[in-house]
N, C-alpha and C positions, 0 to 999 in steps of 0.2 A: 078547255077553259082558258081564258086569257087573263093574265096578270100584268096589266099595262105598266104597273109601277116597277116591274123588274127590268124593263127596257133600259139599257144603258148602265145598269148596275154591274159591278165587277164581282164575279163569283169564282172561287177557287174550289176545285173538285179533285179529291185524291181518289186513286183507284179507278181512274177514268178510262183505262185501256180496254175494258170489256165489261160485260155484265151490267150490274146495277149502276156502277160508276159511269159507264158510257151512256146509259139511259138518262141519268141525272144531268150529265153534261149536255146531251142533246136537248133535253127538255128545257133547260135554262136558256140555251142558245135560241131555241125556237120562240122563247118569250122575249128575246131581244137583249138578253144579258151578254156581257163580254165574259167569256168563260175561259179560265186558265185550267186546262185539263192536265192533270199530273198523274204519273205512274212510273214504275221502274220498267214497265213493258213498252219499249220504244216502238215495237211493231204494232201493238194495239193502238197506240196513240196515232201512228201513221194511218191506220184504218179509219179511226175516228176523224182525222183531219181531211180525209177524202170525201166525207159526207157533205150533204147540201148545206147544213148549217155552217160548216167550216168554210165552204166556198163563199159564204156571205161575209167572211172575215170576223166571225164572232167566236170561234173556238181557236185557242192558242195553246198548242201542246208543249209541255215541258217535262222532261224526265227528272224525277226526284226520288230519293230513298228516304221515306218517312221515318225509318229507324235511326237515321243519322240527324241528330239535333242541329248540327252546324249546317248540313246541306239544306235542311228545312228552313233555317233562318235566312240563308242566302237566297233561297227561292222567294220567300215572302218579301224580302228587301227588293229583289228584282221586280216582282209583280207590282208592288206599290209604286216603284219608280217608273215602270214601263206602261202600266195600264191604269193606274190610279188606285185610290183607297179600296181595300177589299170590303165589300158590303155583305157577302155571303160566303160562308165556308161549309162545305159538305165533306165530312170525313167518311169516305166509303172504302178506302183501301183495306183489304182483309185477306188473310190466308187461313187455310184449314189443314190440320194434321190430325188424322184419326187413329186411335188405338185405345185399348183398355188402359186405364191410368196406371195400373201396376206394371204394364209393359211399355208404356210410352217412353221414347228416347228423350233424354234431357234436352238435347239440341232442338228437337221438335217442339217441346214445351216452350223453350225460350224463343224460338222463331215465331210462334203464334203470338206470344205476348209482345214481342218486339214490334210487330206490325199492328196488331189489333188493339193494343192498349198503349204502349209507349209511343207508337206513331200518332195516335189520336192526341196524346198529351203534347208531343212536340209541335204538331201543326197548330193545334188550338191555342197553345201558349203564345206562339209567335204571332198569330193573327189577332187574338183577343187583346193582347197588350196594345196593339195599334187601334183597335176598335174603341177601347176605353177613352182614349184622348178625343175621339170624335163623337162619343155618346150615341152610337148607333151600331147596328149589325145583327146578323142572325147566324147561328152555328147549329148545324145538324150533324149528329153522329148516327150512322147506320150500324145498328147493333144486330140482335137476332132474338127470336123468341126462345132460343136455347139459353138465353141469359136468365130466363125465369123457370124453365122446365128442364129438369135433368135429362140428358141424352147419353145413353150408353155408347161408348166409343168416341165421344165428342167432348170429354171433360175439359181439355185444354181450351178448345174453341169456346165452349160455354162460359168458362171462367173468365176468359179474356174479354168476351163481349159484356159480361156482367160488370166487370171492372170499368170498361169504357163507358157503359151506360151510367153508372153511378158517378164517374168522373164528370160526365157532361151535366148531370143534374146539379152536382156541387158547383160546377163552374157557372151554371145558370143562376144559382143563388147568389154567388159572389158578384156577378156582372149585372144583376137586375137593376141596381141603382144607377147604372150607366146607360140604361135603355137598350141593353143587349140581351137578346133572347137565345136560349139554348135548349134544344129539344132532341129527342131520340126517335128514330124510326126503326122498328124491330120486325124485319121480314121473317116469314116462315120459309118453307121450301119454295124456291124461286128457280125458274128454268134458266140457269146460268151454267157456264163451264164448271164452276165450283161444285154445283149439285151433281151434274152429270159425271164428274170424276169419282163420285161415290157409288155409281151404279156399275154393275158388271153385266147385267142382262135385263130383260123386260120385267122379270120378277121383282127386281129392286125398285123399278119405277112404280110397279103396282103396289108394293109395300109402302112407298111414300104416300100414295093416295089412300090406300085402304087401311094402313096401319100394320103393325107387326107385334104380335104377342110376345115373341121371343126377345124383341128389343124394347118392349114396354112403350110402344108408340101407338097412339090411337088413330093416326092418319089425319086426313084433312076433311072436316065436315062438309065443306063446300065442294069437295071432290074435283078440285082443279089446282094445278100449280100456278103460282103467281108468275106474271111476266115482269121483267125488269121495269117496264113502263108503269106497272101498278105501284111499284115502290117509288119511282121517280115522281109520279103524280102527287103522292103524299108529301114528298120533300118540297115540291113547288108550292103547295098550299102553305106549309109551315114557314117557309121563308118569305111568303107574300105578306102584304099588309092586311089581308083578311084574317091572318092569325096573329095580329099585332098584340093581343092580350093573352097569348099562349106561350108559356115558358116552363121548362123543367118537366115536360110531359113525355111519355113514352107511348107512341102509337104502334100497336101491333097490327101487322098486315100479313095474316097467316091463314086465312080461310077458316079460322076457328080452331086451328090445330092445338093451341095452348089452352083452349077452353076458357079464354079470357083471364088466365092466371096473372 
């Protein structure tokens, strides 16, 4: 689907080095947007930069640590000076640390919140403050269906995503009067390096699809993993003018795994 209105718009995408973030960056570039692709993963950004969309001069890689508020502010200043006012922000950067909560290392808990929650706050605050003066803009946060459904061994991740989702809804309420829309996309199991890092063998992949009684998971009713492009397609719609009257919404893309919770 083409969204002609995205052509020429400036989009900032965090977590663009791989997975969903890379798919979002590619999708926006294919629509003609000028995409500032950000990540701490310089190698991932180099891979993204070697793709066709980048050859057309529409993807501009920049390393940034979203956990560092000052680094984030410097990046946003640079982007606005170099490429123009940011029209679209996609918060995709995320990390995963798994363990039962009573065993989880404090450093892992903090690392997850530093990226998944504090990073969303840092980038959104820096970008939204500039959008307000212009009276336009769209912000998307990629959360997770785990923000709504408890997941054994994923308490830190689920809690951090729930926090970033509610932050984004509150931000949308505060910014609505300025014509700025803020929405959430909540994927379920998606075929990314993050998901595969949780698998040890084919049985784990099967349990993702079929469910696991031991882990209190029902599986995926549609019996397929999402592809990163499935999530990117939803982001493209929500930042387009076809979603101009949609804000503070949370769109779950999980094949029914959360049972619409």
